C-alpha positions in Angstrom: 168.5 77.3 106.8 172.1 76.1 106.0 173.2 73.8 108.8 176.9 74.9 108.8 176.3 78.6 108.8 173.2 78.4 111.0 174.4 76.2 113.8 176.6 78.9 115.4 173.9 81.5 115.1 171.2 79.3 116.6 173.6 78.2 119.4 174.3 81.8 120.3 170.6 82.7 120.4 169.8 79.6 122.5 172.5 80.6 124.9 170.9 84.1 125.2 167.5 82.4 125.7 168.9 80.7 128.9 169.8 84.1 130.3 168.2 85.5 133.5 168.4 89.0 132.0 165.0 89.8 130.4 166.7 92.3 128.1 168.7 89.4 126.6 166.1 86.7 127.0 163.1 88.4 125.2 164.8 89.2 121.9 166.3 85.7 121.8 162.8 84.1 122.4 161.4 86.3 119.6 164.2 85.2 117.2 163.6 81.5 118.0 159.9 81.9 117.4 160.6 83.3 114.0 162.9 80.4 113.2 160.3 77.8 114.1 159.0 77.6 110.6 162.3 77.9 108.8 163.4 74.7 106.9 166.5 73.1 108.6 165.9 74.7 112.0 165.0 71.4 113.7 168.0 69.7 112.1 170.2 72.4 113.8 168.4 71.8 117.1 169.1 68.0 116.8 172.8 68.7 116.2 172.9 71.0 119.3 171.1 68.8 121.8 173.0 65.7 120.7 176.4 67.5 121.2 177.3 66.5 124.8 180.1 69.1 125.0 177.7 72.0 125.0 176.1 73.6 128.1 173.4 71.5 129.6 170.9 74.4 129.8 171.3 75.2 126.1 170.9 71.5 125.2 167.8 71.3 127.4 166.2 74.3 125.7 167.0 72.9 122.3 165.2 69.6 123.2 162.2 71.6 124.4 162.0 73.6 121.2 162.3 70.5 119.1 159.5 68.7 121.1 157.2 71.7 120.8 157.9 71.8 117.0 156.7 68.2 116.7 153.4 69.2 118.1 153.0 72.2 115.8 154.7 71.3 112.5 155.2 67.6 112.1 151.8 66.7 110.7 151.6 66.9 107.0 148.5 69.2 107.1 149.9 71.6 109.6 150.7 75.2 108.5 154.4 75.5 107.8 154.8 71.7 108.0 158.2 70.1 107.9 159.2 68.7 104.6 159.3 64.9 104.2 163.0 65.0 103.4 163.8 66.9 106.7 161.6 64.5 108.7 163.4 61.5 107.2 166.8 63.0 108.3 165.5 63.9 111.8 164.0 60.4 112.4 167.3 58.8 111.4 169.3 61.2 113.7 167.1 60.6 116.7 167.8 56.9 116.9 171.5 56.9 115.8 172.9 56.9 119.3 171.2 56.2 122.7 174.1 57.7 124.8 172.7 60.8 126.4 174.5 61.2 129.8 172.0 63.6 131.5 168.9 61.9 132.8 166.5 64.8 132.4 167.5 65.4 128.8 167.4 61.6 128.0 163.8 61.6 129.3 162.9 64.5 127.0 164.5 62.9 124.0 162.6 59.7 124.7 159.3 61.6 124.9 159.9 63.5 121.7 160.8 60.2 119.9 157.5 58.8 121.2 155.7 61.9 119.8 157.1 61.3 116.4 156.3 57.6 116.7 152.7 58.4 117.5 152.5 60.1 114.1 154.8 58.1 111.9 155.3 54.6 113.4 155.2 52.1 111.8 154.2 53.4 108.3 156.8 56.1 107.8 159.2 54.8 110.5 159.3 51.0 110.3 162.9 50.9 111.5 162.1 52.4 114.9 161.0 49.3 116.8 163.7 47.0 115.4 166.4 49.6 116.2 165.1 49.9 119.8 165.0 46.1 120.2 168.6 45.8 119.0 169.7 48.7 121.2 168.3 47.2 124.4 170.4 44.1 123.8 173.8 45.9 123.9 176.1 45.4 126.9 176.8 49.1 127.4 174.8 50.1 130.5 174.1 53.7 129.4 173.0 52.9 125.9 170.9 50.0 127.1 169.1 52.1 129.7 168.4 55.0 127.3 167.1 52.6 124.7 164.9 50.9 127.2 163.6 54.3 128.4 162.8 55.2 124.8 161.2 51.8 124.2 158.9 52.4 127.2 157.8 55.9 126.1 157.2 54.7 122.5 155.0 51.7 123.7 153.2 53.9 126.2 152.4 56.5 123.4 151.3 53.9 120.8 149.2 52.1 123.4 147.2 55.3 124.1 146.0 55.6 120.5 142.3 54.8 120.2 141.3 54.7 116.5 140.5 51.2 115.3 143.2 51.2 112.7 145.8 52.4 115.2 144.6 49.7 117.7 145.1 47.0 115.0 148.6 48.2 114.4 149.4 48.1 118.1 147.9 44.6 118.4 150.2 43.5 115.6 153.2 45.2 117.3 152.4 43.6 120.7 152.1 40.1 119.3 155.4 40.5 117.5 157.5 41.8 120.4 155.8 40.3 123.4 158.0 37.3 123.7 161.1 39.5 123.5 159.7 41.9 126.1 159.0 39.1 128.5 162.5 37.6 128.0 164.0 41.1 128.5 162.1 41.6 131.8 162.9 38.2 133.1 166.6 38.8 132.3 166.7 42.1 134.2 164.6 40.7 137.1 166.9 37.7 137.5 169.9 40.0 137.4 168.5 42.2 140.1 167.6 39.3 142.4 171.1 37.9 142.0 172.7 41.2 142.8 170.6 42.1 145.9 172.8 40.0 148.1 176.0 41.3 146.7 175.9 44.6 148.7 176.8 46.6 145.6 174.2 49.3 145.8 175.1 50.9 142.5 174.7 47.6 140.6 171.5 46.8 142.4 170.0 50.2 141.6 171.1 49.9 137.9 169.5 46.5 137.4 166.4 47.6 139.3 166.0 50.6 137.0 166.1 48.2 134.0 163.6 45.9 135.7 161.3 48.8 136.3 161.4 50.1 132.7 161.0 46.7 131.1 158.0 46.0 133.4 156.5 49.3 132.3 156.8 48.2 128.7 155.2 44.8 129.6 152.4 46.5 131.4 151.4 48.5 128.3 151.7 45.5 126.0 149.8 43.2 128.3 146.9 45.6 129.1 146.5 47.3 125.7 148.1 44.9 123.2 145.6 42.0 122.9 141.9 41.7 122.2 141.6 38.3 123.9 144.7 38.1 126.1 143.5 34.9 127.9 144.1 33.0 124.6 147.8 34.0 124.6 149.9 31.6 126.6 152.8 34.1 127.0 150.5 36.8 128.4 148.8 34.5 130.9 152.2 33.0 131.8 153.5 36.4 132.6 150.5 37.3 134.7 150.5 34.1 136.7 154.2 34.6 137.3 153.7 38.1 138.8 152.7 36.6 142.2 155.9 34.6 142.6 157.9 37.7 141.5 156.0 39.8 144.0 156.9 37.4 146.8 160.6 37.6 145.8 160.6 41.3 145.7 158.8 41.6 149.0 161.4 39.4 150.6 164.1 41.6 149.1 162.8 44.5 151.1 164.1 42.8 154.2 167.7 43.2 153.0 167.3 46.7 151.6 167.4 49.7 153.9 164.3 51.7 154.5 165.8 55.1 153.7 167.7 55.0 150.4 167.1 55.2 146.6 167.1 51.4 146.2 164.2 51.1 148.6 162.2 53.7 146.8 162.8 52.0 143.4 162.0 48.6 144.9 158.6 49.9 146.3 157.8 51.5 142.9 158.5 48.2 141.2 156.3 46.2 143.7 153.5 48.8 143.2 153.9 48.5 139.4 153.3 44.7 139.7 150.0 45.4 141.4 149.1 48.0 138.7 149.5 45.4 136.0 147.0 43.2 137.7 144.6 46.1 138.5 144.8 47.5 134.9 144.3 44.0 133.4 141.3 43.4 135.6 139.8 46.7 134.6 140.3 46.2 130.9 139.8 42.5 130.6 137.6 41.2 133.5 136.8 37.9 131.8 140.4 37.3 130.8 141.3 37.9 134.4 139.0 35.1 135.6 141.8 32.5 135.8 143.7 34.9 138.1 140.9 35.6 140.5 141.7 32.8 143.0 145.4 33.5 143.0 144.9 37.3 143.3 142.5 36.9 146.3 144.7 34.4 148.0 147.8 36.6 147.6 146.1 39.8 148.7 144.3 38.4 151.7 147.3 36.5 152.9 149.6 39.6 152.8 147.0 42.1 154.1 145.0 40.0 156.6 147.4 37.4 158.0 150.9 37.3 159.5 152.5 36.6 156.1 152.8 40.3 155.4 154.4 41.3 158.7 157.7 42.9 158.1 157.6 43.1 154.3 154.4 45.1 153.4 154.2 48.8 153.3 151.1 51.1 153.3 150.9 51.7 149.5 151.2 48.1 148.8 148.4 47.3 151.2 146.3 49.9 149.5 146.9 48.3 146.1 146.0 44.8 147.5 142.8 46.2 149.0 141.9 47.8 145.7 142.5 44.5 144.0 140.1 42.7 146.4 137.6 45.5 146.1 137.6 45.4 142.3 137.0 41.7 142.2 134.2 41.9 144.8 132.5 44.8 143.0 133.1 43.9 139.4 129.8 43.9 137.5 131.2 41.3 135.0 131.3 38.8 137.9 127.8 39.4 139.2 125.2 37.1 137.7 121.6 38.3 136.9 118.8 37.5 139.4 117.8 34.8 136.9 121.0 32.8 136.7 119.9 31.4 133.3 120.3 34.9 131.8 124.0 35.1 132.9 126.9 34.3 130.6 129.0 31.2 131.3 132.0 33.5 131.9 130.1 35.5 134.6 128.9 32.3 136.3 132.4 30.9 136.4 133.9 34.0 137.9 131.0 34.2 140.5 131.6 30.6 141.4 135.3 31.2 142.1 134.4 34.3 144.2 131.9 32.3 146.3 134.3 29.5 146.8 136.9 31.8 148.1 134.8 34.0 150.3 133.8 31.4 152.8 132.4 32.2 156.3 135.8 31.8 158.0 137.5 34.0 155.4 134.9 36.8 155.5 134.9 36.7 159.3 138.7 37.0 159.5 138.7 39.9 157.0 136.0 41.7 158.8 137.5 41.3 162.2 141.0 42.2 160.9 139.7 45.4 159.2 137.9 46.5 162.3 140.4 45.5 165.0 143.6 46.3 163.2 143.1 48.8 160.3 140.3 50.9 161.9 142.3 51.5 165.1 143.5 55.1 165.5 147.3 55.0 165.2 149.8 56.7 167.4 150.5 59.1 164.5 146.9 60.0 164.2 146.5 60.5 168.0 149.6 62.8 168.0 148.1 64.8 165.1 144.9 65.1 167.1 146.8 66.8 169.9 149.2 68.9 167.7 146.9 69.8 164.8 143.3 69.2 165.6 142.0 70.9 162.5 144.3 68.9 160.3 143.2 65.8 162.0 139.5 66.4 161.3 140.1 67.3 157.7 142.4 64.3 157.2 140.0 61.7 158.7 136.4 62.9 158.6 136.0 63.8 155.0 135.7 60.2 154.0 134.4 60.7 150.5 136.8 63.4 149.9 139.6 61.1 150.9 138.5 58.5 148.4 140.4 60.6 145.9 143.5 58.9 147.3 142.5 55.7 145.7 142.2 57.1 142.3 145.3 59.3 142.7 147.4 56.1 142.8 146.9 55.6 139.1 148.7 58.8 138.3 151.7 58.2 140.6 153.8 56.4 138.1 153.4 59.1 135.4 154.3 61.9 137.8 157.2 60.2 139.6 155.2 60.1 142.9 158.1 61.3 145.1 156.0 63.8 146.9 152.8 61.6 146.8 150.8 61.6 150.0 148.1 59.2 150.8 146.2 57.5 153.7 145.5 53.9 154.3 142.4 54.6 156.4 139.9 55.6 153.6 141.0 52.6 151.6 140.2 50.2 154.4 136.9 51.9 154.9 135.9 51.6 151.3 136.9 47.9 151.3 134.8 47.3 154.4 131.8 49.0 152.9 132.0 47.0 149.6 132.6 43.6 151.3 129.9 44.2 153.9 127.4 45.2 151.2 128.2 42.2 149.1 128.2 39.7 152.0 126.0 41.4 154.5 124.0 38.3 155.5 127.3 36.6 156.5 128.9 39.6 158.2 126.0 41.3 160.0 126.1 38.7 162.8 129.8 39.1 163.1 129.5 42.9 163.6 126.6 42.5 165.9 128.6 40.2 168.1 131.4 42.7 168.2 128.9 45.4 169.3 127.5 43.1 172.0 130.9 42.6 173.6 131.2 46.4 174.0 128.0 47.1 175.8 128.3 49.4 178.9 130.9 52.0 179.8 134.6 51.5 179.1 137.4 52.1 181.6 139.0 55.4 180.7 142.4 54.1 181.8 142.2 51.3 179.2 143.2 53.1 176.0 143.3 50.0 173.9 139.7 49.2 174.9 138.6 52.7 174.0 140.3 52.5 170.6 138.7 49.1 169.9 135.3 50.5 170.7 136.0 53.5 168.5 136.8 51.1 165.6 133.7 49.0 166.1 131.5 52.2 166.2 133.2 53.3 163.0 132.2 50.0 161.4 128.6 50.3 162.6 128.5 53.8 161.1 129.9 52.8 157.8 127.5 49.8 157.5 124.4 51.8 158.7 122.2 51.1 155.7 123.1 47.4 155.8 122.2 47.2 159.5 118.9 48.9 159.2 116.8 45.8 160.1 119.3 44.4 162.6 120.0 47.3 165.0 117.5 49.1 167.2 119.4 52.3 166.9 116.9 54.3 168.9 117.2 52.1 172.0 121.0 51.9 171.5 121.2 55.7 171.4 119.2 56.1 174.6 120.8 53.3 176.6 124.4 53.2 175.4 125.4 56.1 173.1 123.9 59.1 175.0 125.5 58.2 178.3 128.9 57.9 176.5 128.5 61.4 175.1 128.2 62.6 178.7 131.5 61.1 179.8 133.7 64.3 180.0 137.1 62.6 180.8 139.8 63.8 178.5 140.8 60.2 177.5 137.2 59.5 176.5 137.3 62.2 173.7 137.9 59.7 170.9 134.6 58.0 171.8 132.7 61.3 172.2 133.9 62.2 168.7 133.1 58.8 167.3 129.6 58.5 168.9 128.5 61.9 167.6 129.9 60.9 164.2 128.0 57.6 164.4 124.7 59.4 165.1 125.3 61.5 162.0 125.7 58.4 159.9 122.4 57.0 161.3 120.3 60.1 161.4 119.0 59.6 157.9 118.8 55.8 158.3 116.9 55.2 161.5 116.4 57.8 164.2 113.0 58.6 165.7 111.8 62.2 165.5 111.0 62.1 169.3 114.6 61.6 170.1 115.7 64.8 168.3 115.4 67.1 171.4 117.7 64.7 173.3 120.2 64.8 170.5 120.0 68.6 170.3 120.7 68.8 174.0 123.8 66.6 173.5 124.9 68.7 170.6 124.7 71.9 172.6 126.9 70.2 175.3 129.4 68.9 172.8 129.8 72.2 171.1 131.2 73.4 174.4 133.5 70.4 174.7 137.1 71.2 175.7 138.4 69.3 172.6 138.3 71.1 169.3 138.1 67.9 167.2 135.0 66.9 169.1 133.4 70.3 168.5 134.1 70.3 164.8 132.7 66.7 164.5 129.6 67.8 166.4 129.1 70.7 164.0 129.2 68.2 161.1 126.6 66.0 162.7 124.4 69.1 163.3 124.5 69.8 159.6 123.5 66.3 158.8 120.7 66.6 161.3 119.2 69.8 159.9 119.6 68.5 156.4 117.6 65.4 157.1 114.1 65.3 155.6 112.5 64.6 159.0 113.9 67.8 160.5 111.2 69.8 162.4 111.8 73.5 163.0 109.6 73.5 166.1 111.8 70.9 167.8 114.9 72.8 166.9 114.0 76.4 167.8 114.4 76.0 171.6 118.1 75.2 171.0 118.7 77.6 168.1 120.1 80.6 170.0 122.6 78.3 172.0 123.7 76.4 168.9 124.1 79.5 166.7 126.1 81.2 169.4 128.4 78.2 169.9 128.8 77.7 166.2 129.8 81.3 165.8 132.4 81.0 168.6 133.7 77.9 166.8 134.0 79.9 163.6 136.0 82.5 165.4 138.3 80.0 167.1 139.3 77.8 164.1 142.2 79.1 162.0 142.4 76.9 159.0 140.6 77.9 155.8 139.1 74.5 155.3 137.7 74.4 158.8 136.2 77.9 158.6 134.6 76.9 155.3 133.1 73.9 157.0 131.7 75.8 160.0 130.3 78.5 157.7 128.6 75.8 155.7 127.0 74.4 158.9 125.8 77.9 159.8 124.4 78.4 156.3 122.4 75.2 156.6 121.0 76.2 160.0 120.0 79.7 158.6 118.4 78.1 155.5 116.3 75.7 157.5 115.0 78.1 160.1 114.8 81.0 157.6 113.3 84.2 159.2 113.5 82.7 162.7 117.2 83.4 162.7 116.8 87.2 162.7 117.3 87.7 166.5 120.6 85.8 166.6 122.6 86.9 163.5 123.9 90.2 164.8 127.3 88.8 165.9 127.7 86.9 162.6 126.8 90.0 160.5 129.5 92.0 162.4 132.1 89.3 161.9 131.7 88.5 158.2 133.3 91.8 156.9 136.4 91.0 159.0 136.5 87.4 157.8 136.0 88.6 154.2 139.0 90.9 154.5 141.1 88.2 156.1 140.3 85.7 153.3 141.6 87.9 150.5 144.0 85.2 149.4 141.5 82.3 150.0 138.8 82.4 147.3 137.2 79.2 148.3 136.6 80.6 151.8 135.1 83.6 150.2 132.8 81.3 148.2 131.6 79.9 151.6 131.0 83.5 152.9 128.9 84.3 149.8 126.8 81.2 150.4 126.3 82.3 154.0 125.3 85.7 152.9 122.8 84.3 150.4 121.0 82.4 153.3 121.3 85.4 155.6 119.7 87.8 153.1 116.9 85.2 152.6 116.4 84.9 156.3 116.5 88.7 157.0 114.2 89.6 154.1 113.7 93.4 153.7 115.9 93.9 156.8 118.9 92.8 154.7 119.1 96.4 153.5 121.1 97.1 156.7 123.8 94.8 155.3 124.2 96.9 152.1 127.4 98.7 153.2 129.1 95.3 153.3 126.9 93.4 150.9 127.0 95.6 147.8 130.9 95.9 147.6 131.0 92.1 147.9 128.6 91.7 145.0 130.5 94.3 143.1 133.8 92.4 143.4 132.4 89.0 142.9 130.7 89.8 139.6 133.4 92.1 138.1 134.9 90.1 135.3 137.9 92.4 135.3 138.9 91.2 138.8 140.8 87.8 138.9 138.7 86.5 141.9 135.6 86.4 139.7 136.7 83.0 138.3 135.9 81.6 141.7 133.2 84.0 143.0 131.0 84.7 140.0 128.4 82.0 140.3 127.8 82.6 144.1 128.1 86.4 143.6 125.3 86.4 141.0 123.1 84.3 143.2 123.7 86.7 146.1 123.0 89.7 143.7 119.7 88.0 142.8 118.5 87.2 146.3 119.5 90.8 147.3 117.1 92.2 144.7 114.4 89.7 145.6 114.5 90.8 149.2 115.0 94.5 148.5 112.1 96.9 149.2 113.5 99.4 146.7 116.5 100.0 144.5 119.0 102.2 146.2 121.5 104.3 144.1 124.3 101.9 145.2 122.3 98.8 144.2 121.6 100.4 140.9 125.3 101.3 140.4 126.5 97.7 140.5 124.5 97.0 137.3 127.5 98.4 135.5 129.0 94.9 135.9 126.2 93.3 133.8 127.3 94.2 130.2 130.6 92.3 130.4 128.7 89.4 132.0 126.4 89.2 129.0 129.3 89.2 126.7 130.7 86.1 128.4 127.6 84.1 127.3 128.3 81.7 130.1 126.1 79.2 131.9 125.3 82.0 134.3 123.2 83.9 131.7 119.9 82.6 133.1 120.8 84.2 136.5 121.8 87.4 134.7 118.4 87.6 133.0 116.6 87.1 136.4 118.7 90.0 137.8 117.7 92.2 134.9 114.1 91.3 135.5 114.5 92.1 139.2 115.6 95.6 138.4 112.8 96.1 135.9 110.1 95.1 138.4 111.7 97.1 141.3 112.5 100.4 139.5 111.6 100.3 135.9 111.8 104.0 135.1 115.1 104.8 136.7 116.7 101.5 135.7 115.6 101.8 132.0 116.6 105.4 131.7 120.0 104.6 133.1 120.9 101.3 131.4 118.4 100.4 128.7 120.5 101.7 125.8 123.6 99.6 126.7 121.4 96.7 127.6 119.6 96.8 124.3 122.9 96.8 122.5 124.0 93.8 124.5 120.8 92.0 123.7 121.2 92.7 120.0 124.7 91.2 120.0 123.4 88.2 122.0 120.5 87.5 119.7 123.0 86.9 116.8 124.6 83.9 118.4 122.6 82.7 121.3 120.6 79.5 121.5 116.8 79.3 121.1 116.4 79.2 124.9 118.6 82.3 125.3 116.5 84.2 122.7 113.4 83.4 124.7 115.1 84.8 127.9 116.1 88.0 126.1 112.6 88.5 124.8 111.0 87.8 128.2 113.1 90.7 129.6 111.8 93.0 126.8 108.2 91.7 127.4 108.5 92.5 131.2 109.8 96.0 130.4 106.8 96.6 128.2 104.5 95.2 130.8 105.8 97.4 133.6 106.5 100.5 131.6 104.9 100.3 128.1 106.1 103.7 126.8 109.6 103.7 128.1 110.1 100.0 127.4 109.1 100.4 123.8 111.4 103.4 123.4 114.4 101.8 125.0 114.1 98.4 123.3 113.0 99.8 119.9 116.0 98.3 118.0 114.8 94.8 118.9 111.1 95.2 118.0 111.6 95.1 114.2 113.2 91.7 114.6 110.2 90.6 116.6 107.8 91.9 113.9 109.8 90.2 111.1 109.8 86.9 113.1 106.0 87.0 113.3 105.6 87.9 109.6 108.0 85.2 108.4 106.5 82.5 110.7 109.2 81.7 113.2 109.5 77.9 113.2 110.3 77.4 116.9 106.9 77.5 118.8 108.4 78.7 122.1 110.1 81.6 120.3 107.0 82.4 118.2 104.9 82.4 121.4 107.3 85.0 123.0 107.3 87.1 119.8 103.5 87.3 120.0 103.7 88.2 123.7 106.0 91.1 123.1 104.0 92.4 120.1 100.8 91.9 122.0 102.1 94.2 124.8 103.1 96.9 122.3 99.8 96.6 120.4 97.6 96.7 123.5 99.5 99.2 125.7 101.3 101.5 123.3 99.1 101.9 120.1 100.9 104.9 118.8 104.3 103.2 118.9 102.8 100.1 117.1 101.6 102.5 114.3 105.0 103.9 113.9 106.6 100.4 113.9 104.0 99.3 111.3 105.0 102.2 109.1 108.7 101.4 109.5 108.2 97.7 108.7 105.9 98.5 105.7 108.7 100.5 104.2 111.3 97.8 104.8 109.0 95.1 103.3 108.0 97.4 100.5 104.3 96.7 101.2 101.2 98.7 102.0 100.5 99.0 105.7 97.1 97.4 105.3 98.6 94.4 103.5 101.4 94.0 106.0 99.0 94.3 109.0 96.7 91.7 107.4 99.6 89.3 106.9 100.6 89.7 110.5 97.1 89.0 111.7 96.8 85.9 109.5 100.1 84.5 110.9 99.1 85.5 114.4 95.8 83.7 114.2 97.5 80.7 112.6 100.1 80.4 115.4 97.8 81.0 118.3 98.1 77.3 119.3 101.8 77.9 119.9 100.8 79.9 122.9 100.4 77.6 125.9 100.3 80.0 128.8 96.7 81.2 129.6 97.9 84.7 130.4 99.7 85.1 127.1 96.7 83.6 125.1 94.5 86.2 126.8 96.9 88.9 126.0 97.0 87.9 122.3 93.2 87.8 122.1 92.9 91.2 123.6 95.6 92.6 121.3 93.8 91.2 118.2 90.5 92.5 119.4 92.0 95.9 119.8 92.5 96.0 116.0 88.8 95.5 115.1 87.6 99.1 115.4 90.9 100.5 114.1 90.2 100.2 110.3 87.1 98.8 108.7 89.1 97.7 105.7 90.9 95.2 107.9 87.9 93.6 109.5 87.6 91.1 106.7 91.0 89.8 107.6 90.3 89.6 111.3 89.8 86.4 113.2 
């Protein structure tokens, strides 16, 4: 492709490719796709996106095509790979000028340079890093920023490589440029700190952007660039200096407004400081040992003392709590039970931890967590009133909320502007970890807090109610640690049960918390004799005026019926009331998540009481079709409905046939791979199909008709194959004649295709279906699966090497031989022709192999079958008796 003549043409096509008119867009995209493999095409794209006079959309598209081309054609071994000459020209052109004025395009250029660097730097592109280092030194603000942006993306990409040789190259790179990177970061940081007080927001933002980018570079070099970073004075100097820099930046937050771009960038930079520490701790726990004391002092002072007042913000508190948690839980810092078996590094780190976490420190942390961070906030109480379902699903699902902690890691990469998180789950995780680690110290502290809250609380004292709620929260989270210290049964009878009976509206936070607390303790320590009292309380709370309380009560009910000490006889007197109230709750709630949750509770109740549920399910059976229709756009809610239907069918048994007008179309949709919802519904739909067959007294025409979905399912060869085979067996046992006459031909073809590529276990499952068909209907089964039987015969003659497969072969052939002698004779004739042997000789070879492999058969029933099958041959031909067993 000649650059001069092609540039105009490519530019014209790129312009057309930015059109909103599909008639113009589609041909342009096709033409660009054809040019992707043409020599010189990427040189033209480089000229286009570096020409700042052209339309931004055209330049953006040129960058994207160039970036995609790197992925497809830059490697030497790629089909239609770029020539070395063109790649040399492109590499030089990419780093000629760092003066892109558009931020989005500049970022894309930096990313594509990093992609090339991943493949070529430093061997084919040794000049890249020196060029970037020189470019970040220039005084021009734009060029400096763009070079720094590229420098970051290049170091980030090189740091992500994992092969040993690549790691060695990055270690060499890091040791060579680390001093420069530190100096660069210090320079931009000092510049920012000097400009904060100037009032020039543009200058402050500019220097802060450079500080952030240079810190990102240092993060990658520090965490990924050294095998033993603690031996490098520059690295440890940088890490020790982070705490002072953090203090400076936190103080800067006092002078920067709370609602502008500078504030956002400042908080991102503060968070990035904490990420450096967290990443370094994660990757180099022993190198982090000299930083343990300082990290704990810094985090505890800002999170649990007055030092942090006015300067901290939620995300920073979360990061500090994560730092404390990672130090507390780090396995590298935990000595063995026999101290002599622990490494000196572990003992040193453990010693520092123990010296820091003294009784006063632990006590203050525990009290502060409970009395400050566990308190329901005004925002949460407002949400409780305005969006009760949102409140429950923002606070109760504790383990689900832990995702927040791990989400933080991805914030930097995605920009994080729309990032949402909650401080509460982070405080609860920290409390659990610290209490577990230091339970002997903290148990008396928590018990003392419990003791001060004995007796009823004045409903007019909202602060006292919230304090009690927080303490009960702590007791629930620490339930397993408090097993030997709290007589929960007495506490429930004397304290908690009376509190559940306080119906005042302002007492609802405690009603919710108490029933939640019982749910946490139900599997830890709760006498079976107290269950009826609890069930009575649950019945009352499911009628509470407050929706949050009712949803929380439903959750505790689920935990109660799931517990291994659950007794159906104790539960049955309350079943009708509870089921009715749960159904009313299901109708009342509107959010998809809440409906799923209540359905899950109903499913658990149905599963535990099984057939005892029959008198009470009428209302639910009538409601589920409506709910299914309403949930057309909510596949996860439909999954919950399928789970409920599974348990309903199991509970109703043969009476479930009355559900067929609703049930069978649901199965049809859920298992139809041509329907998009099958991606979500297939697994539960197959399970529902199976239990429907298991509980069906006979196969109706409608139930037989949905088997049309099976052939595509077998073609998928997915992890659901086992369930599919169970369904096929169900049809065979229920209605072998009608089923085999209708579907056996297609099923046999699917089996033949499967046997070519399926695993050994899959082969056994296929053969078991054939064996069951022969067992139930010997004549029709042999006729319908006739194409498979020669393979079975051949497998026996050739001595299949897998015992489990050979055992199944012998089972299938035993069925044919014992129950359909005429078919076996015709099969023997066919196989004698294929093997070009006499029938007597072939039969003798089969018998010899059969006798030789009898030990492969482990099931008594199948061994008996084989013995009978062999014995049936004895009178058939006297000439074969000498070859008999």
